[in-house]
N, C-alpha and C positions, 0 to 999 in steps of 0.2 A: 504493499499500500503506499508507495513513495510518489511524491509529487501530486497528490490528489488534495482536493479541498475537505474541509471537516464535513460538509454535506455528503460528499461522495463517499467518504469513509463511513458515515452512518448508514448510507444506503446499502453498501457492501455489507456492513455488519448485520443489517435486518435481512438481507438475501441469504446470509449464512444460516439463518434461523435462530439467530440470537436476538436479544431484546435491544430495541432502540431506545434512545433517551426521550423523556419528556422535557422540552426546553420552554421555560417562561422567562420573557424579558431578557433573552440573550444568553441566560444562564441555564445549566442543567439542574432541573428540579430533582431532588433525591428521590429514589425509588424505594429506598429502605425506610425512611422516616420523614414524614411531613407533619409537624404539630398543628398547623392551621387546618381545621377540620371543614373549611368552607362554608360553614352555616352560621358564622358570626361567633364560634366558639373555638377553643384550642384545647389540646391534650398536652399533659406533661409527660416527659421532659420537653422542653421548648428548644432545646439543644440537646440532642441525645448523643453527645460526644464528650470527651474528656477535656472541658474547660473549667478546670478546677479553681476553686477559691475565687469566684466571680466578682467583679466590682462593675458598677454601671454609673454613669452619669448622663443628665440630660443637657443638651445645647439647643435651646428653641424647640423645635419639633423633632429633633434627632437624639437617638440613644446611642451611646458607645460603651461596648463592654470589653474589659481587660481581664486576663486570667493568668495563672501560674504558667510558666513553661520551663522551669528547672533548667536541665543542661541543653534543652533542644535550641537549635539555631536555624532561622532567625527565632527570636524570642519576643515575648510580650505580644501576643496576637490582639489585634483590634477588631472587634465585629460591630457592625452598625445595624440598627433597626429603626422602624418608624412607629412600631406598634408593640414592642417587647416580645412579640411572638415570632415573626418572621426575621431571621437573622443571616446576614451576609459577612463573610471574612474580607475585610478590606486591607488588611495589611499587618505590618509588624513595627512596633516602636524601637525594636532593638535587633539591628541587623547581625551584629556579632556581639559576644558577651565579654566584657571586660573582668578581671585581667585576661588579655587576648591569649596570651601563651598559655596560661592555665587552662583556659577553656578550648584550646586546641586539641586537648585529649578529651576522652569521654568521661564526664564526672556525674555519673547517675545520681539522681535526687538532689543534686547541689545546684547552685544557681539561682535563678529567679524563683522566690516563693511568693506568697500572696501580695499582690500589688493593689493600689487604690488608683482610682482616675477622678480628677475633678476638672470642672470647667469654671474658670475664674478670671474675670476682667478680659474676656475674649481670647484666653489661652487654655489649652489643656496641659494638665499637669499629671504625671504618673510618678507615683513614689513606690518603689520596689525594694525589697530587701534581698541580699545575699547573705545567707546566715554565717558565711566564713569570712565576710569582708565589711559588711555593714549596709546602710541604707542609702540608695541613689534617688535623685530625682532628674526626670527628663521632661521637656514641655515641648509643644507645638502650637503653631496657629491654626493648623488643620489636622484633625485626627488621623487622617490618612497620611500624614507626614509631609515634610521631613521632620524628624524629631531631632532635638538637640543631643549632643553627646552626654552621657550620664555625668552627674555631679555628685560627689560624696557628701551627704548631708549629716550623717553621723556614723563614724567608723566604729567597728568593734565586732566581737563574736557573739553569735547567737540573737542579734537584734532581728525581729521579724515582723511581718504584717503591719507595716506603718499606714498611717491616714492622716491627712492634713485637715486643718479647720481655719478659714479666715473668718475672724470674729468681726461683729459689728463695730468694735471700737478700733479696728486696724490691727489689732494683735493676731500673730499667726501661730498655731499650735501644731504639734505632731504627737499622736498617740502610737505606740507600739507594743508588741508582746514580746516574749522572750522564748527561744528554743533551749530546752534542757540539755539537749545533746551537745550543745556548743558553750552555752553560758552557764550551765550548772544550776539555773534557777528556771522556774516557769510558773504557769498560771496566775502571773500577775501582769498588770498593765502600767506603763510608764508614759507620763506626759512631758513633752520639751516644749520650751518657747523656740520659735525660729526667727530669723531676720525677716525683714519686710519681703525680700525677693524670694523666700521660702528655700533658700540654697544651702543654709547651715543652721544647726541648732545653736542657741546662745547661752544654754545653761546645762546643767549636769543631769536635769530631769528630776520628777518626783513620782512616787507611788501614788496612783489614784484609785486602784482596785485591786483586792486580793481575792482570788478565786479558790483558794485552798479549803478544803472542807465541802462546801455545798456546790461549788462550781469548778471541778477539777478540769485540768486541761484548757483553761481559759486562754484563748488565742484570737487572731483574726479581727481585731476591733475596727469598727467604722465610726467615725465621730461626726455628729450632726447637731444642729442647733433648730429649736422649734418653740414657738410661743413661750420663750424665756427660759427654756429647759435645754440643757447640754444632754444630749444622748449618745451613749456608747452601744452600738449593736455589736455583739460578740457571740460566737459559738463556744460551747462548753461540753464537756463530756465525751470527747473523743470523735475522731472523722468519721467512723462509720456507725457510731451508736449515740451521738450527742444531740443537743438541743440548742434553741436559739434564745440567748439571754439578752435582756435590755436593762441598761442602767441609765438613771437619770438623775440630775441634780440642777439647782439654780446656780451653783458655782462650777466652774469647769474643774476646779481641783477636788470637788467633793465636799462632804461625803454624798455618796450614790446610793440611792434606793436601787433595788434589783427586782427583776421579775422575769420568770421564764415565759415567753409569749408564743412558743411553737415547739412541739415535739412530734414523734411519729404517731402518737395516739393509737386509734384503731385501724391505721393504713398500713400498707406494705412499704412506705417510703421510710427507709431507715436513715437515722442521722440527718434530718432536715435542718440545716444551718449554714452559717457563714455566706454572706452575700451582701446584697445592696438595697436600701430603700429608694425608690424613686417615685416621683410624681408624674403622671400625665400632664399636658398643658390644661386639660379641663379640671385638674385638681384631684383626680382619683389616685389613690396610693397603691403601690405594688411593691413586692419584694421578690428578688431573685436570689436563689441559694443552691447549694449543690447537693446531690445525693451520691455516695460512694456505691459504686456497683461492680466493685471488685476489677476483673479482667477488663470490663468497659471503662473503668476510670470513674471520674466523679462528674456527673451530668448535670445540666441546669435546668432548674424548675422555676416556675413563675407562680407567685401567690398573691391574692388580693389582700390589701393592708388597709385596715380602718383604724381610726384614733377614737379611743373612748377614754374619757377622763385623762387626757394627756398621755395615754399609754397605747401603743400599737397593738392591735390584734391581727394576727397573721394567719392567712388560711380560713379554714372553716372552724367555727366555734360553736358546736351543737349544743353544749350545756351552758353557754354564755359565762364561763368562769375566767374569761380573758386569755386563756391559753388555746391556741388554735392547732389544727392539724392540717396537713397539706391536702389540697384538692388535685384531683386527676384531670378533671375537665371544669372549664369555666368559660365565661363569655369573655370575648377579647377585649383588651383594654380600649381599642380603637377599631371601629369597623371598617370594611373594605380594605383597600390597599392591596400591594403586590403580595403573592405567595411566592416566597424564596427561602432556600435553605443554604446552609454553608456548603461550600465547594467540596467536591469528592473526586470525580472522574477528571481525566486530563488527556486531551487529544494530542498533546505535544506539537501542535502546530503554529503556536506563536513564538514571539522572540523572548518570552519570559516564561518561567516556570509557574504553575499554579500555586496559588497562596496556601493550599492545604499542606504543602510539603515541608518538612523540617529535616535537617540532619542531627546526628548525635553529638555534635561538636561544632565549633566554629569551623566553617566550611573553607576548602581550598579551591581555587578557581579551576584547577584540572581536574577535579572530580566529575564535573559535569558542564555541558554546554548545550543549550538549546540549538537545533539545526533546522530552522524553518524551511530552508530550501528542500529538504527531504521530509518535512513533516514529521521529524523524530526528535527525541531527547537522548543525546549521546552520553552515555556514562563510560568514562575511561577507567580501566581497571587501576585501582589505587593500591598501593603496597600496605598490607596488614601491619600494625605495628609489632615489633618483635616481641613485646610482651603479652601479645594476645594468645589466650588458649582456646578461644572460640569467638563467635562473633559479638559477644557482649560488649567488648572493648573496641570494636571496629567503628571508628567515627563516621565514614562514608556511607552509612545506610540512609538512604532517602525514604523517609516514613511519614504517615499520616495516621489520624486517630481513627479508631473504629467509629463508624457512623450510626451504628444501630445494634440492637440485639442480633439480628439476623441479616445477613447480606452476603453477596458474592463479588469477589474482586477478580478480574481477569485482565491479562496483559499480554501484548505480542511483542516479541523482541526478536532481533538478529544479531548473532554473536560473531565478531570477528577477532579471534585471539591473536595475539602475537605469535608468529611461528617459533620464535626462539624462547619462549616462555612456557614452562609446564605448570598446569594447574591453576590457570586463570578460571574465573568462576562468576557467572551472572545469573540472577534469578529473582525470584519471588519469596518473601520472607514474613513471618508474624513474629514479632519481637516482644520479649518480656523476660522476666527471670528464668522462664523456660522459653524456648523458641523452636520453631521448625520452619522448613522451606524446601522449595524444589528449585533446582538449578542446572545450567549447563555448565560442564566442566571439561577443560581441555586435558585430553589423556593422550599423549603421543599425537598421532594425526587424526584422532577422532574427538568428537564431542560426545560425553556421556550425560545422559539424563539422571541425575543423582537427587534423591529424597534424602534429607538430613534433619535430625532432631537433636535437642540437647536440653536435657532436664538440670534445673540448678546451674544454669549457665553463669550467674552471678558469683558461684563458688568456684568457678574454673574447671568445671567438668567438660571432658571433651565431647564433640559432636559423635553421634552415631550416624553412620552413612549407609545407604543402601543404593546400588547402581541399578536403575531400572532398565534402560535400554541404550542403545547407541543411535543418536540422532542421525537421520538420513541427509540432513543439510543443517544450515546455521540458523534457521528460523523455528521458533518454538511459540507456543502459546501456553501459559501457565495459568492456573485458576486455584483459588481457595474458596470454599464455601464455609461460612461461618454461621452456625445455628445457635439457638438459645443456649445458655450455659457456657458460651465462648467455645464450643466444640467445632473444630476445623478440620475439613477434608481437603487436602491438596489433590490436584489432578494436572495431567498435562496433555497437549494435543500436538501432533505433528503436521496436521493438515488444516487446523482451525475449525473442525466440526466435530469429530469423535474425540471425547475427553476421557482419558484412562486414569482410574484413581491411583494416587500415590500414597504409599505408607498407610499407616493406621490412623484412625480419627486422633487429633491432638487437641487437647484442652488447653488454651491460651491462658497465661498468667499475667498478672500485672506486672509493671516495671517498678522502678524505685519512686514511689510517690505518683506514679502515672498508670494509666490504663496500657494494655497492649496495643501495639500498632502494627500496621501492615504497610508494606512497601516493597522496594527493589534495591539492587545493589550490583556492584562489579568490583571484584578484587582480585589481587594477585599476592604471591607470597615472596617473591623476590623482585629485586630492582635492576632494571637495565635502562638505556636511554629512550626507550619507547614503549608504549603500552598497547595491549589489545582495547577493544571497545565493544560496548553493547548499544546497539540502536533500539530504543523502545518507541514503538509506533503509537501505542495509546495504553492507558491504564483506566479501566471502566469499573465503577461500583454500580452495581445492579441489585434487584431485589433477590432473595434467597431462591435458588433453584429448587 
């Protein structure tokens, strides 16, 4: 499928008996999860993908969401919505993560933890923590970028989950939590003053709330002011089991009253907490938060929010005790508008890579180049680090988040290995602390189709490999079908029509603080002055077959 338009590709794909995409407003609409029910209501999650620790701000009639990105690059994803239900990925605020040399290696679970985003005086501000270095700030006139270089606001170990507040009197504050793994303390919140520019703290900070006892694992604070009260919205109780706590005080330094305003209740939504309070222009209140779904990561839910006696009530409150529980369906905050979903598939026809893709570390320009003249994405085989015992530590894995509980990912590739190199390899992978994949591997003068799996990859366990067949030529189609419970079945095709199962069903596992990911790669074990390469014609996410 070289030198053909995207429309022609789609027609050929359809003629092959595969599913063609629904396209709305120039973008492919997800076949696996659409939260907009089309009848004025929505279903949760509104983003059924791993956008953990979400924070949201409103600028006029537009909403912008930012989430944790840990070691992935680019980082700090920015999603845009007009109605809090239909979201589109519009870019990243952090193209490469500092310190650059440090994050040139894979640093699973490190890097960008829970950020906050605010719109103030015509500019967007993001405060994000790196638990090993400190709290950074970046800003932009346009949420789509360009964003400024990160500025260190407060250096230190274990500083996490920052959130700023510009008060009515011109004073600027920053609240943050602590990571016990780095700081040796946790479950408390610290408040600092900042300079007028919001670029540096100006004091040592004070303790404003202690969660020990009733509110263990207190973290993720978001600071607001309403009706003369200062509010801190914060999760407590643990990532997968916790609840949403609200603290309020007439004095920003406290003392703070506390109230649990949402927990799982009688629903199946475990640990509904940590997120953002936002208002529609009409004045209706809403709250976005995550739910930890294991291998699928932390997905984003939307709840109605009402104020009763200057306390927020989040979700459904059937017994009217002020503590809500999550809703599964509800009327949309704003009727009408575009139905849109975050990007998933990529035809690799344009001059830039789809925004859904991220690397495991700061990228190198020789890993990948779009080749629009041929309608492909070229991955050059990059040498695996000498320290690698498996693909857990390979930086040049091009990955994206799971988009739903059930889906199918299929890709077509043509492999051109270097004749002088042995063992070059390219293929499709599901990545987590366990991983599995299917690949073409150069063996002598042949290309072998190999299924590989690795349990406890994070512990350095070696791969188990199974040679399935010898490819008749250099073009292959690889597929993985993901069903509920994150059970994955790989398959391959040598003609694009008949797919042959590869390996046993594999159950995906989360990574370090993230869900499992799916993607592509091209690697080599040794270094000479030229590499082989794989041309990926397309990568398509469709409904589960």
